N, C-alpha and C positions, 0 to 999 in steps of 0.2 A: 505532332502537326494534322491540323484540323483538314478536311477534305472535303471540299464541295462536290458534291458524288454529281450530279447534271453539268456545272461548267468545267470541274478539272476533268473528267471522263470525255468532255467531247473535244476537250484542249489533248489530252493525252491520244484520243485515238487521231487525232489531225496529224499532231507530230511523226505518229510509229507507220503511218501510213506510206513516209515518203521513205520508210527500209523494210519494208513487209511485200511481199511481191503481191499481196490479197487484203482488202480489206479486214482490219484487224477486229473476230471474230469476241475476243474475250481481251475484258482489262481487269486488272486484280488488283486493287490498291492491296502496300503491304504495311500494314499499320505497327508501330510501337520500330520502325526500321530507322527512324529520319526524325530527329527534333526539328531539323529546317527545310529539311525538303519534303515534299510529296514524291513517293514513291510507286512504281504499278511495273506488273510485271504484264505485257503486254503479248496475246499469242494470235496467231493467224496461222489454222493446220498446224504443221509439226512444227514452225519456227515460232521461235519466242526473242523477244529483247528487255532489255529495261529501260522505262523511260525514269528519270528524275530530272523535279524541275519546280521553280519557285518563284515568287513575285518578289521575292526580296531587290533589292537594289543593289545589291553588292554579288547575285548570281553568278550574273557571268561573269566577273572576275574569278570568283571561286570557280566553277567548270571549267574556265579556261586553263587554272590551276592544275585541276586535278588532271585533265587529260595530259597536259605536260609531264606531270610524275609519271602518271602510268605509262604514256608513251615512251617515256626511259626506263622506265624498272622493267616493262616487258622486253625490251633492247638487250639487258643484259638476264634474262632467264625468269624473272621473277612471274610464277602463275597469276593472271590479273585479266580481267574481263575487257575485252577491247573497249576504245571507243571510236565510235561508230558517229558521232556529231556532236556539235556544241552548238546553240544556236537559241532564237529568241522567235517564238511564235504565239501569236492570241496572247499578248499580255504576259506571259512567262518567257522564264529563260529556263532552257534544258539540257541535261547531257546522256545522250542515248549510248546504252554499253550492253556488249552480248550479254546474253542471259548464261548466268556458269551453273548449270547444274548438280547438286549434291546435296548435303546437308550442312547447317551452321557447327560452327567446331565444337558448340557446347555442347551439343546434339549428336554429333559422331558418336562412331560406334570406334572411330581408331583413338587409337591412346592419345590423353593428351601430353605426354610426354612428350610422342611423334610429333604431334601438331607443332610445340613449344620449339623443338627441334630446329624444324624447317623453318619457323618464322624467324628465330637465330641466323640462319643461313641468308636466307630474307633483306633481313636487316643487314645484314654485313655486304650485301651488294648493292642495297639500296644509298649506304653511307657513302657508297664510293662515287654517286652523282655528282658532281663538282655544282657549287651552286657561285653566283658573285657577290650577292650580301646575306643579308641577316634578317630573315624575319617570315608570315604567315603568306603574303600576297605572292602573286609570281613577277610580276616587278622586280622584287625583292631578288628572288629566285637568282634574275639574269641579269639585273642591271647592281652598281653598288660597291661597295667594299667590307666584306664581313668582318675582318678586324677591328675598322675603324668602327664600325654601327656598336660590335661588340665593347668596345671600352667606352663607347658614349651609354648605352643600356647599363654596364657597370657603374659608370661616375654617378648616374643618377640615381641608383639605389643605394649607392655608399651615401649621396650629398644629402641623401632622403633619412639618413640614421642622423637624428639630430634632436637636441631639447624639447622643439615642439612637434615632433612626430606624431601624427596621427596615430599610429600605431602602436606606439605607446600608450595613448588615451583609449585606446582602443581593450586594453589590456591583451593585446597580441605579446609582450614584450615588457620590458622593466627596464629602468634606465642602465643598468649594471648589463644586462645583457646585452644593450643596442650596440654599448662600448665594444664588445667582445664581439659580436657578429661584425660590425663594421671592420677588424681589423681581419677578420677571416674573409671579409669579399674583398678588402683592399689586399689580401694577398694573391687573389686570380688574376692582379692584372699583368703579373711574372709569366704566368703559364702561356704555353704556345700550341693551345686548342689550333684541332684542327676541323675548318666548318663543311658541312656537307646536307646533300638531301637527308631528312626523317619523314617516317610517315607519322608519326603524332599520336599514334592511337594504336596501338599493337595490341589483339586483344583475340579471344575467339569468337566472339561475336562479327568480327570482322572476319570472319574465316569462311571457304567453302569447301568443305573435302568431299571428292569425287568419289565413287565408288571404285575407282584404281589406288583412291590415298593420295592424288594432285591435292597439295590444301593451295586456294585462292586468294590469295589477299583481296580486300575491299577497301571501301570508302576511305579517298585522299583527302578528306575535307578537309582534316589536321596536318595535311603534310607543310614541314616548314625546313626551311634554309637557319640551319644554327652547327651548336658544337658537335660534333660525332666522334663517339657512340653516344657521349652522355646525354644527350637530348631525349632520345628515346628510350635511355636504360632508366632515367630520372621520372619521368611520364610511369614508368613501369616498376619504380619503387614508389611513386603516388601511391598506385593504383596499390598495391600489396599491404599499404599502410593501412587504407582506407577501404578496402573491401576484402583483404587477403585472396585477391586475383590478378594479375598469379600469383599461386604460394610460394614457398620459397622451394618447393621440387618442380616446378612450372618455370618458376625465377633460371634454376639449374639447367633443365634442359633447353631453356633460350641461348645461354651461355656458352654453352658447350656446340649447340649448333654455330655460335658466332664464331667463335673459336677463343673466346676467353676464358683463361682456367680460374679455378676458384681463389686460386694465390692473387693473380692477377686482380681478379674484382674485390679481393679484400682490400687490396694497396689503392686502387681505385676509390672505394665506398666514401672513405673520408671527403675527397673531391665533388663525389656526384653528391653525397649531402647537403657541401656547402653551396651546392647549384639548384640543389630540391627548394633549398631553402633561400635563396635568391629569386629561383621561381615565383614563388609562392608569395613573398612579398611582392615582388613585381606587378602579380595578379592583382590582390589586393588594392596594391595603389591606382593600378587602373580602371578597378572597379568604385573607386571612390572619387578620381577624377572627374569620371563619365556618369557620376548620378546614379550608378546602377541600385536599385530600389532596393532589392536584398541584399544585405552583403554578410551574411551569416554563415554560406557556406566557403567565400572567399575566406573570411575571417577563421572558419575552423581550419582549413588546411593551413594557413599561418602559421597558428598555435600549433597545427600535430608535428609540423616543421622543424619550428623551434625546441619542440619537445626529442624529438629525434635528435637536432645536434646536441642539445644540452651536456650529454657525457664529454662532450668535446670541448664544452666551452668552461 
């Protein structure tokens, strides 16, 4: 996210002045920590806050969703920044949060296994937060019928596996694989899933570890109402597949913190891989439908998901 120093600094100073007891004396842009938001640490004396802001049309709804998720996670004991305000000013939507001191998880001296075990425990709490519907928006979380929306989502992806499928033309899968995958997706119709809140981007880069070893979970922009614990687990499997982060040891620590045994996870794995494939296909179809300019990343993820499931097809 490109920061216009003069315009942005003035805007963030105006926003921050409402929450600090004296005028901000130092505004520090945080570069590389937000692809869609402009992020700043603002200091006045010994007080610090974090301001995230954006001119995007959807930003007000996204920040409202983040606040909703953070407040409910905090009520369950998950360490998170406090949300001080969500609003609009000077043409920007913004969310103001308390500053959490410490090191990013990937830079912390705390053992990675410790951090991932803590994150597993947090995920279990987050997944207990009830949602009404299915999706990324706050309205999806607070209204709707999750089961009905899930079946509609599933049917769309089943029906899309046909002779004229764009995914076949993109060499994501063959006609034979399409028929097999269609049966796999159809088997999901009968599964009685539980729906709840998912963080959507559990990773070391979204944590701060303080001097006492408290792990705080940040960045709720990808939070989603979906199947639990499956949605967050398939995101971790995706990142393991693409970047080996988390690696198998870290994933094992996460499962241990969550309370899922290796035996139980082994039983879940075929279902998780089916859902990983379903999500990869759905994301690619979304990119095609919305004429996203560069499809290579979506195509690559879908191909990787097919290869992962091939032993079972």
